[in-house]
N, C-alpha and C positions, 0 to 999 in steps of 0.2 A: 403183658402190656396191651392196652386197648388198641385196636386197629383203626387207623385214620385213613379215610379214602382220599384219593387225589383230588376229588371234587371239593372236599372240605378244606384241604390245604390251599387250593386256589382261592376259595371263598375267604379264608382267613387273610391270605396275602393281599387280596384286593382291598381289604378294609384298612390296611396299613398306610398311613400318610407319610410316605418317605420324604416328600418335599418339605413338609413342616418340620421334619427332624433335622434339617440342615442347619448349620450355624447361622447366627444373625448376620454376620458379614456377607455370607453367600446370598441370603435372602435380600439384603439391602442392595447387593449388586444386581440381582434380578429386577428388583423394583426400579432401579435406575434406568432401565431400558423403556419403561412405561411413561406415558404422560402422567402428570401429577394427579389428575382426576381419576384415571384408571388405577393408579397405585393406591389411592385412598379407598377405592371400591373393593380392594382385596381384603379390607377389614372384615367383610361379611363371610369370608371363606371358612374360617375356623377361629377358635379362641386364640390359637398361636399367632394369627395374623392381625388380631384386632388393633394392636397399637404399633405395629411395625412401621407404618407410614410416618409416625412422629419422630423417628430417628433415621430415616433413609438418608443416604449421603448424596444423592443426586436428584435435583428437582427440575423437571421439565414442565414449565407452565405455559399453556397457550389457550387460545379461545376456541379450539376445535371441540366439537361435540355439543353438549347441551347449551353452550354459550354462543353458538354460531349465529343465532337469530338476533343477537345484540342485547342480551340480558346483562348489561354492564354492571349493575349493582351486585348481582349474584356473583359475577366473576371477581369483583373487587373483594367482596366478603370472603370468598373462597381462598383467595391468595393471602388475605390477612390472617385467616384462621390457620392456613397451612404453615405459615411462618411463625405466628405467635404462639401456636399450641404445640410447637415442637418440644421434645423432652429437653429440660434444662441441661446444658453441658454437651449436648449432641452436636457434632461438627458436620460441616458440609464439604464435599469435594467440588461439586459443580452446581451452578444455578443458571438456568436458561429461561428467560422471560420473553415470550414471543406471542403477540396478540394482534388482532385486526380491528376490533370494534369496541375498544374500551374508551369511552368518552371522557371519563373523569379520572384519568390515570395520573395526571400531573401531581396532584397533591399526595399521591401514594408512592410514586415510583422512587423517590429519594429515600423514603422510609424502608421500602423493600430492599434497596441496594445496601443501605447501612446495616439492616438486620442480617442480610446474607453475609456481609463482611464480618459482623460480630460473631457469626457462626463459623468463622475461619474458612470461608469459601476460597478455593484455589482458582476456580475458573468462573467467570461471570459474563453472561451474554444478555444484552438488552436489545430487542428488536421490535419496537412498536410498528404500527401500520405506516406504510410509506407516505400516506396522506395526512398523518397526524404527527407533526414535529413537536415532541415534548421538550421542555426546557429543563436542563440540568445546570443550575448555577449556584449550588450550595458550596460549602467549604471543601477543601481538598479531601480525597479519600484517604483513609488510614487503614493499613493492613500489613501484617508481616507474613501472611500466607498467600495472598493473591499473586498468581503467576501469569494468568492470561485474562485479558479484558477485551471485550468486543462490543461496540456500539453501532447501531444503524438507525438512521432517521431520527436523530436527536439534535437539539440545539445546545451546544456546550459553551458556557459563558464563564466569565470572571476567572476564578482560580481552579476550576474543576479539573483542568488538565495538568495540575501540579501533582505529580506522583512521587514527590520526594519522600513521602511517608509510607509508600508502598515498596518496601525494601526488597521484595522478592519478585516484583513484576518484571517479566522478560518479554512478553508478547502483547502488543497493542494493535487492534484493528478497528478502524473507523471507516464507515461507508455511508454515503448518501446523507451526510450531516452538515450542519453549519457550525463552523468553529469561530466563535467571537471572543476568544480569550486572547491574552497578550503573550502567552508563553506555553509551550509544551515542555515539561521538565521531568526528567527521570534519570537518576544515576545508574539504575540497574537494567534499563530496557535494552534488549538485544535485537528484537525484530519489531519493526513498525510498518504498518500498511495503512495508507490514507487514500481512499479511492472515491471518486465522484463527490467530493466535498467542496464546500464554499468557504474559503478563508475570508477574514474580515477585509473590508474595503478601505478602512480609514487608517491603516497602518500595517506593518508586517508583523506577523507572529514569529517569535524567535523559538526555534526548536533546539533545545539543549539536551542532547542524549549522548553523552561522550563515549559510552560503551556499546553503541549500536553496531550490529554486525550486518544486518540487511535492512534496506529501506525501499519502500514503494510510495511514490507521490504521483498518482495517476489520475488523469482527467479531472483536475481541480480548477476552480475559478477563483476570482478575487485577487488580492495581492499575493504574489509569490512569497512563501515563508522564507525567513532568513535562517540558514543552516549554520550552526556553530560547529566547532571542530569535533570530528568523529574518528579517532585514531584507530579504532578496531574495525572500521567499515570494510566489508568485503564485496558486497553486491548492492548496487543501487539502480533504480529505474525512476526517472523523472520525466513526466509527460503531461504538461498542462493542456487544458482544453482551448479551443480556438477563440474563446472570448474571455481569456484571462485579462486582468487589469493592466498587466505590464506590456503596454504597446506604445509605440511612438506616434504622436499625433502631428508631428511636424514633418517627418520624412515622407518620401514618395512611396505610394503603395504600401504604407505601413512599415517600411523598412527603417532601421535605426538611422537617425540623422547625425548622431554623434555630438550634438551641441545642446539639445534641450535638457531640462532637469531630469526627465525620465531616463534619458540615455546616459547621462554623465554621472548620475548617482543621486541619492536622496539623503536628506539629513538624518533619517532614522537609522542608518547604518554607516554613516561617515564615509560614504562614497566607495566602499569596498565591495568585495564579491557578495552576492546574495546566495547563490547555490554552489558554485564551483569550489569555493574555499572549503566548505564543509565536506565536499565529495572527493577531495584531493587524495585521500588514503584508500580509495576503493580499488579493488582488484578487477572487478567486472562492472562496467558502467554503460547505461543506456540513456541517451539524451535525445528525446523526441519532442519536436515542437512544430507548430504550424509556422508559415513564413512570416506572418506579421508579429509574432511574439519575439520580443527583443532581449529577454533576460539573459540568454546564453551569450549572445553577441556582446551585450553590455558587460558581462562578467569577464570577457576575454581581455578587457583593458587591464585587469589585475590578475590575469590567468596564473594560477598556482602550478607547481610541478606535480604531476600525477606519478609519484615515485614508485607505486606498486601496480599501476594499471597494466593488465595483460590483455584484456578484451574490451573493445570500445565499439558501440553501435550508435550511429548518427543517422539523421534523415536530412531532408532538403535544406534545413536552415543553414547547414555548414557549407553548402556549395552555391547558395543563392548569390547572385551578382558576381562574385569571384570566389576563389578558393582560400581567401585569407583565414576564415574561421577554421576550416579543416587543417590548414597548415599550422596554424597556431596551436591547435589541440595536439597535433602530432609532434611539434617541436617541444612540447611540455610533457611528453609521455615517453621517457627514455627507455623503458623496458617493454613497450607495447609489442604484442605478438600477433594479435588478430584485430583487423579493422573490418567492420561491416557497415556498408552504406545502403540505406533503403530509400529509393527514389520513386516518386510518382510523376506522371506526366504533368508538367506545369506550363502555363502560358507565360510568355516573356512579359515582364513588367516594364514600365516606362524607364525606371531607374536602371534596369539591366541594359536597356538599349543605349542609355547615356554612357555607360562605362565600358561598353563592348570595345575590345581592342586595346584596352588599357592594361598592360601587364606589368606595371611598375611594382606591384606587390611581389612579383616573382623574379626580380632581377637577381636576388641572392638565393642560391639553392638552400632548401630547407634542411635542417639537421634532423634527419629522421632516424628513429630507433633502428639499430643494427639487428635487433631481435625480431623485427617484423617479418612474419612468415606468410600470412595469408591476408589478402584483401578481397573481400567478397562484396560484389555490387548487385543489389536486387532492384529490379524495376518491373513495373507492370507492362510497359510497352516502350519501344525504342523512341527516344526523342533527341533533340539537338545535343544533349549532353553525352550521348553515346554514339560514337562514330559508326555509321551504318555499314560502310564497306569493310570495316574491321570486324564487326560483329559476325558477318557471314563466314569469316575465317576463324572464328573463335578467339579473337584477340581484341575484345571490346575496350574502348578507352573512354573515360569519363571526362567531359569537357566543362570548364567554367565559362561564364559569359565573357571573360576577358581573353578567351582563346587559349588558355593554358590547360593542358591535360593533366590528369592525376599522375600519369607516368612521369611527366616533367616535374611536377610539384614535389613528388617523392624522391626524385633523383634516382630512380630505378632504371637501369639500362636495358633490361630484358624482361619479357613477360612470357608466361607459359599458360595457356588456357587449360583449365582442369575440369570445369563443370559447365559445359556449353559456353555461355557468354557471361555467366554471373559469378564466376569464381576465378581468381587469379592467384598464383603463388609467386613469391619472390625467391628465385633459386639461390 
């Protein structure tokens, strides 16, 4: 047998292309970590890699690299070729389109989305430049494979948010966008997050997502959307921005007057709850609003029973003027265990001064949940609502403008400070 030196064995092994010998699925997985332009460039590595990009399962398209200087036409042509030259029948797992300087993208973006869905994409993300709102107003999307959808910096119109034909869609995220549709509809959606968006000003958008489990409506402007029944809801956070359209123009200092059309109800939803009705099945609920925003106070006129609510977080809106809003929420939360109040230093309003000393709302003790275990009060600095002499002894009390304390409103006879001054337990 001829003798083979170790040097020759090393030389032979170094010529072996072990990566190219991997199965197609593994190589496609590797390509999925690369930006699309980089993945296409692998076609020059070897014959084995020449056409792999045509069937890779994850496309990450952005304007980084050769298109950073603003060669928009070349980027559009690249995306068109990347999608249209794919192998017939090859499917996609994920498509991410993110770019900063594509000037003429509007005429192409709908085509790219439809093509991605025709390739059975399960995850679709579209994030154009924050200064370039593209308009998506085509017919509703149709897909049996789409599971997660994310939009940023887009203008969604007409029936584009009708996802009744996306039967597998479970996760929807919309950020920094304008919603000018009449309805958000999905029978399959389980998680929805809408942040820093502008809802239409000429009417309420109806949100019909009956199987939703988690909801985030954070930092939105425009007319507050109308939430329909969500029986599976577990966690919800609702926090409008300080120039939401739902304000009272008749009341003092922006507070609800109780008599104008905005405070009493609007014809577009027959005078019922806008938010609280749809949130009534939540287990964990956060309702954050600035003082002039009336939608929560207005909804309390038709306050539903929160039959599953265990944890509730509220801020200043529920204790402004008097404790009526807070007490109303507690009276309608029969199994509540944890109450968290987040308060900031506020100046007394003219309306607060007018009602000071009026405790008529507290003549009848509130029917508070016997399950209530912890009340946590968070504040930046001590103000008139927290009794200063009690704070020094670790027994802080929250005061309403009508002179009624939280202790009295909750009909709790004794308190025990457990975390400096910001946490109390009901023994």
